C-alpha positions as CSV (number, residue, x, y, z in Angstrom):
1,M,-3.4,53.7,13.2
2,F,-7.2,53.2,13.4
3,R,-7.2,52.0,9.8
4,K,-4.5,49.4,10.6
5,I,-6.3,48.1,13.6
6,F,-9.6,47.9,11.7
7,L,-7.9,45.9,8.9
8,F,-6.3,43.6,11.5
9,I,-9.6,42.8,13.1
10,F,-11.3,41.9,9.9
11,I,-8.4,40.0,8.3
12,L,-7.3,38.0,11.4
13,P,-10.3,35.5,11.4
14,F,-9.5,34.4,7.9
15,I,-5.9,33.7,8.8
16,L,-6.8,31.9,12.0
17,Y,-9.4,29.6,10.5
18,S,-8.0,28.9,7.1
19,Q,-7.7,25.2,6.3
20,R,-5.5,25.8,3.3
21,I,-2.5,23.5,3.1
22,Y,0.8,25.2,2.4
23,V,4.5,24.2,2.3
24,E,7.1,25.3,4.9
25,D,10.4,23.6,5.7
26,R,9.7,20.7,3.5
27,K,6.5,19.9,5.4
28,F,2.8,20.4,4.7
29,K,1.2,22.7,7.2
30,I,-2.1,24.1,8.2
31,E,-2.2,27.1,10.6
32,G,1.4,26.5,11.5
33,K,1.0,22.8,12.4
34,E,2.4,19.9,10.4
35,L,0.0,17.8,8.3
36,W,0.7,14.3,7.0
37,L,-1.4,13.2,4.0
38,N,-3.2,10.0,4.9
39,G,-4.6,9.6,1.4
40,V,-5.9,7.5,-1.5
41,N,-6.8,7.8,-5.1
42,T,-10.4,7.9,-6.2
43,P,-9.6,8.6,-9.9
44,W,-13.1,8.1,-11.2
45,Q,-16.4,6.3,-10.6
46,H,-17.5,6.4,-14.2
47,W,-14.8,7.1,-16.7
48,N,-14.9,10.8,-17.5
49,D,-17.3,11.7,-14.6
50,F,-17.2,15.4,-14.9
51,G,-19.4,16.6,-17.8
52,G,-20.4,13.0,-18.2
53,N,-22.3,10.5,-16.0
54,F,-21.4,12.2,-12.7
55,D,-23.2,10.8,-9.7
56,P,-23.1,13.2,-6.6
57,L,-24.4,10.4,-4.3
58,F,-21.3,8.2,-5.1
59,W,-18.9,11.0,-4.3
60,D,-20.8,12.0,-1.2
61,N,-20.6,8.4,0.1
62,E,-16.9,8.0,-1.0
63,F,-15.7,11.1,0.7
64,S,-17.7,10.0,3.8
65,K,-16.0,6.5,3.6
66,I,-12.5,8.0,3.3
67,R,-13.2,10.2,6.3
68,K,-14.5,7.2,8.3
69,Y,-11.1,5.4,7.7
70,G,-9.1,8.4,8.9
71,G,-8.2,9.7,5.4
72,N,-7.8,13.4,4.7
73,L,-7.0,13.4,0.9
74,T,-7.9,11.8,-2.4
75,R,-6.5,12.2,-5.9
76,I,-9.1,12.6,-8.6
77,W,-8.8,12.6,-12.4
78,I,-10.8,15.6,-13.6
79,T,-10.8,14.3,-17.2
80,C,-9.8,10.7,-18.0
81,N,-9.3,10.9,-21.8
82,G,-11.0,14.2,-22.8
83,E,-14.0,12.7,-24.5
84,V,-16.5,14.8,-22.5
85,G,-16.4,18.0,-20.5
86,I,-13.5,19.6,-22.4
87,K,-13.8,21.0,-25.9
88,I,-10.8,20.6,-28.2
89,S,-10.7,21.6,-31.9
90,S,-9.3,19.7,-34.9
91,N,-6.0,21.6,-34.6
92,G,-5.5,20.8,-30.9
93,K,-6.7,24.1,-29.5
94,I,-8.6,23.9,-26.2
95,E,-11.8,26.0,-26.6
96,G,-13.1,25.6,-23.1
97,M,-15.2,23.4,-20.8
98,T,-18.8,22.5,-21.0
99,E,-21.4,24.0,-18.6
100,K,-22.1,20.5,-17.2
101,F,-18.4,20.0,-16.5
102,W,-18.3,23.1,-14.3
103,D,-21.6,22.2,-12.6
104,D,-20.2,18.7,-11.8
105,V,-16.9,19.9,-10.5
106,D,-18.7,22.6,-8.4
107,T,-20.6,19.8,-6.8
108,L,-17.5,17.7,-6.2
109,M,-15.6,20.5,-4.5
110,S,-18.6,21.4,-2.4
111,L,-18.7,17.8,-1.2
112,A,-15.0,17.8,-0.5
113,K,-15.5,20.8,1.7
114,K,-18.5,19.2,3.4
115,H,-16.5,16.2,4.4
116,K,-13.2,18.0,4.8
117,I,-11.4,15.8,2.4
118,Y,-8.6,17.5,0.4
119,V,-8.5,17.0,-3.4
120,L,-5.5,16.6,-5.6
121,A,-7.0,17.4,-9.0
122,T,-5.3,15.7,-11.9
123,L,-6.4,17.7,-15.0
124,I,-5.7,15.2,-17.8
125,S,-3.9,11.9,-18.3
126,F,-1.6,10.2,-20.7
127,D,-4.8,8.3,-21.8
128,H,-5.7,11.4,-23.9
129,T,-2.9,10.6,-26.3
130,K,-3.2,6.8,-26.4
131,D,-3.7,5.2,-29.8
132,S,-7.0,3.6,-28.6
133,H,-8.5,7.1,-27.9
134,P,-10.4,8.3,-31.0
135,N,-9.1,11.9,-30.7
136,Y,-5.5,11.0,-29.7
137,S,-4.1,13.1,-32.6
138,L,-5.8,16.3,-31.3
139,W,-4.1,15.9,-27.9
140,R,-0.7,15.3,-29.4
141,K,-1.2,18.5,-31.4
142,M,-2.0,20.3,-28.2
143,Y,1.4,19.3,-26.7
144,L,3.3,20.2,-29.9
145,S,2.1,23.8,-30.3
146,D,2.9,26.7,-28.0
147,E,-0.3,28.3,-29.0
148,N,-2.3,25.2,-28.1
149,I,-0.6,24.9,-24.7
150,S,-1.5,28.5,-24.2
151,S,-5.2,27.7,-24.9
152,F,-5.1,24.8,-22.4
153,V,-3.8,27.2,-19.8
154,S,-6.2,30.1,-20.7
155,N,-9.3,28.1,-21.2
156,Y,-8.9,25.3,-18.6
157,V,-6.2,25.8,-16.1
158,I,-6.8,29.4,-15.1
159,P,-10.6,29.2,-15.0
160,F,-10.2,26.0,-12.8
161,A,-7.7,27.5,-10.4
162,K,-9.6,30.8,-10.1
163,R,-13.0,29.1,-9.6
164,Y,-11.8,27.0,-6.6
165,A,-9.1,29.4,-5.3
166,T,-11.2,30.2,-2.2
167,N,-12.1,26.5,-1.5
168,D,-9.3,25.4,0.9
169,Y,-10.0,21.8,0.0
170,L,-8.5,22.1,-3.4
171,F,-5.1,21.0,-2.2
172,A,-3.2,20.8,-5.4
173,I,-3.4,20.7,-9.2
174,E,-1.5,18.1,-11.3
175,P,-1.1,19.0,-15.0
176,C,-1.2,15.3,-16.2
177,N,-1.3,11.8,-14.8
178,E,2.0,10.0,-15.6
179,I,3.0,12.3,-18.3
180,E,6.1,10.3,-18.9
181,W,4.1,7.8,-21.0
182,V,3.2,10.5,-23.4
183,H,6.9,10.6,-24.2
184,E,7.7,6.9,-23.9
185,E,4.7,5.6,-25.9
186,H,4.1,8.5,-28.3
187,K,7.5,10.2,-28.6
188,I,6.4,13.7,-27.7
189,P,9.7,15.3,-26.8
190,W,10.4,15.9,-23.1
191,E,10.9,19.6,-23.7
192,R,7.3,19.9,-24.9
193,L,6.0,18.1,-21.8
194,Q,8.2,20.1,-19.5
195,L,7.0,23.3,-21.1
196,F,3.4,22.1,-20.7
197,C,3.9,21.4,-16.9
198,A,5.8,24.7,-16.5
199,R,3.1,26.7,-18.1
200,V,0.4,25.0,-16.0
201,A,2.4,25.6,-12.8
202,S,3.1,29.2,-13.6
203,A,-0.6,29.9,-14.3
204,V,-1.8,28.2,-11.1
205,H,0.7,30.0,-9.0
206,S,-0.2,33.4,-10.6
207,V,-3.9,33.2,-9.7
208,S,-4.1,31.1,-6.5
209,S,-2.4,29.6,-3.5
210,V,-3.1,26.1,-4.7
211,L,-0.1,23.9,-4.8
212,V,1.2,22.1,-8.0
213,T,2.8,18.7,-8.4
214,V,3.7,16.2,-11.2
215,G,3.0,12.5,-10.5
216,C,5.1,10.1,-12.4
217,S,7.4,7.1,-11.8
218,V,10.4,7.9,-9.6
219,K,12.4,6.7,-12.6
220,W,11.8,10.2,-14.1
221,Q,11.7,12.2,-10.9
222,S,15.1,11.4,-9.4
223,D,18.7,12.2,-10.2
224,K,19.5,8.7,-8.9
225,A,17.5,7.2,-11.8
226,E,16.9,8.7,-15.3
227,G,16.8,12.2,-13.8
228,N,14.5,14.7,-12.2
229,F,12.6,15.9,-15.3
230,F,10.5,18.3,-13.3
231,S,13.1,20.0,-11.1
232,D,13.0,23.8,-10.8
233,D,16.0,24.2,-13.2
234,K,14.3,22.0,-15.9
235,L,11.0,23.9,-15.7
236,Q,12.6,27.3,-15.6
237,K,14.8,26.5,-18.5
238,V,11.8,25.9,-20.8
239,F,9.6,28.6,-19.4
240,L,11.2,31.4,-17.5
241,S,8.7,32.5,-14.9
242,K,8.8,32.9,-11.1
243,G,5.9,30.4,-11.0
244,S,7.5,27.7,-13.1
245,Y,8.0,25.1,-10.3
246,I,6.2,22.3,-8.5
247,D,5.6,22.6,-4.8
248,F,6.1,18.9,-3.9
249,Y,7.0,15.6,-5.5
250,S,4.6,12.7,-5.9
251,P,6.3,9.7,-7.5
252,H,4.5,6.5,-8.2
253,F,5.6,3.1,-7.1
254,Y,4.5,-0.3,-8.4
255,D,6.3,-3.7,-8.5
256,W,8.3,-2.9,-11.6
257,V,9.5,0.4,-10.1
258,I,10.6,-1.1,-6.7
259,R,12.4,-3.9,-8.6
260,W,14.7,-1.4,-10.1
261,F,14.6,1.7,-7.9
262,G,13.9,0.4,-4.4
263,N,11.0,0.4,-2.0
264,P,10.0,3.6,-0.3
265,F,8.2,1.7,2.4
266,Y,11.3,-0.3,3.4
267,D,14.7,0.7,2.1
268,K,14.3,4.1,0.5
269,R,13.8,7.4,2.2
270,D,12.7,10.4,0.2
271,V,16.3,11.8,0.4
272,D,17.7,8.6,-1.1
273,Y,16.2,9.8,-4.4
274,N,17.6,13.3,-3.9
275,L,14.1,14.6,-3.3
276,D,15.4,16.8,-0.5
277,D,14.3,20.3,-1.6
278,K,10.5,19.9,-1.3
279,P,8.0,17.6,0.4
280,A,7.5,14.3,-1.3
281,I,4.5,12.0,-1.1
282,I,3.9,8.6,-2.7
283,G,1.3,9.6,-5.3
284,E,0.3,6.0,-6.3
285,C,1.0,2.5,-5.1
286,P,-1.2,-0.6,-5.1
287,A,-3.8,-0.7,-2.3
288,N,-3.6,-4.5,-2.0
289,A,0.2,-4.8,-2.0
290,Q,1.6,-6.2,1.3
291,W,4.6,-3.9,1.0
292,V,2.4,-0.8,1.2
293,I,2.5,0.2,4.9
294,Y,1.7,3.9,5.6
295,E,3.6,4.1,8.9
296,K,6.8,2.8,7.3
297,A,6.5,5.5,4.6
298,Y,6.1,8.1,7.4
299,K,9.1,6.9,9.2
300,N,11.1,7.0,6.0
301,G,10.5,10.7,5.6
302,W,7.6,10.7,3.1
303,E,5.0,13.3,3.8
304,G,2.0,11.3,2.7
305,V,0.7,8.3,0.7
306,C,-2.1,8.0,-1.8
307,A,-2.7,4.3,-2.6
308,W,-4.5,3.2,-5.7
309,T,-7.6,3.2,-5.2
310,S,-10.3,3.8,-2.7
311,N,-13.1,2.3,-4.9
312,G,-11.4,-0.6,-6.7
313,V,-11.4,0.7,-10.2
314,D,-9.0,-2.2,-11.2
315,A,-7.2,-5.2,-9.7
316,N,-5.0,-3.1,-7.3
317,G,-7.4,-3.2,-4.4
318,N,-9.7,-0.8,-2.5
319,I,-10.2,0.9,0.8
320,D,-12.7,-1.5,2.3
321,G,-10.9,-4.7,1.6
322,H,-7.2,-3.7,1.7
323,L,-6.4,-0.3,2.9
324,G,-8.9,1.1,5.4
325,E,-7.9,-0.4,8.7
326,Q,-4.2,0.6,8.4
327,M,-5.3,4.2,7.4
328,K,-7.6,4.3,10.4
329,N,-4.9,2.9,12.8
330,F,-2.4,5.4,11.4
331,A,-4.9,8.3,12.0
332,K,-5.5,7.2,15.6
333,K,-1.8,6.8,16.4
334,Y,-0.8,10.1,14.8
335,Q,-3.9,12.2,15.4
336,E,-2.0,15.5,15.6
337,L,-0.2,14.8,12.2
338,V,-3.2,13.6,10.3
339,R,-5.7,16.0,11.9
340,S,-8.4,13.7,10.5
341,Y,-12.0,14.7,10.9
342,S,-13.0,11.1,10.7
343,L,-12.3,10.7,14.4
344,N,-15.2,13.0,15.1
345,K,-13.0,15.5,16.9
346,K,-14.7,18.9,16.9
347,K,-12.5,21.8,15.9
348,K,-12.2,24.2,18.8
């Protein structure tokens, strides 16, 4: 009895004060309370920041800015096309990450914790396999070989998930940004891409409590469109493991998508896409589009929005000029849902 009481006393504080996001009843929660993701994308400052030209001051200021506007999450590309930070051999085997890569990501995650901004870490992108990338053939070889996928998992995914498993502000890991274009543009079979995602998900779930998602157009994430290519059944079929699943959906919406598949901010709820077995957020949408209204997404059942981008990396807008005020207004109106530290509310 004494031993049980002793353990309870020492374990309880970690349970009470954990800021880890988890999924329960199709909602994101912290400490039993619902959390709505008032988010953005900050995909990069300099292309291939980590292991490359990483600027801690930029990220410190950007996290502070997101917090100022009531944000609680940003989605970041950890490698943009694999030119720096990650070592890949001529046969497509991942040999590991550079020391500078780990130093830079360590700094990033410490800044995320400092500002209490959650990070959705996107490990690679379809850009790795684009014809314009000098090493595109190596990355295509990675997808086409079971052994090479295993090396990606062993030498990148597992070290990443383990390294930040105790940092509550690593919210989720995404295997690849818009992986559908690896199939559409480069004809890598869907089964290979599903296997890749299943192997990443299984590995993350085996070593951490970090969540996993796959961000792609709703065209490939809904049975009301081409199909849900990353459903539990699809991932279990290619890699039978209790960890072969994603924890939430994060479809992307741009003008071409809403033209054919509806607008999640107006006429489409998450359940209208049959995304009714897990939480679903809008993982990308243009920051400067007039149809992007966070409150409407919330009322349509979506569990968060991450507009593209906070820092204006392209013509889709930014947080200062297009997005910030509505994020701040949402955070003020729904303080208990957003639980945003930007409002200078001290945690009691």
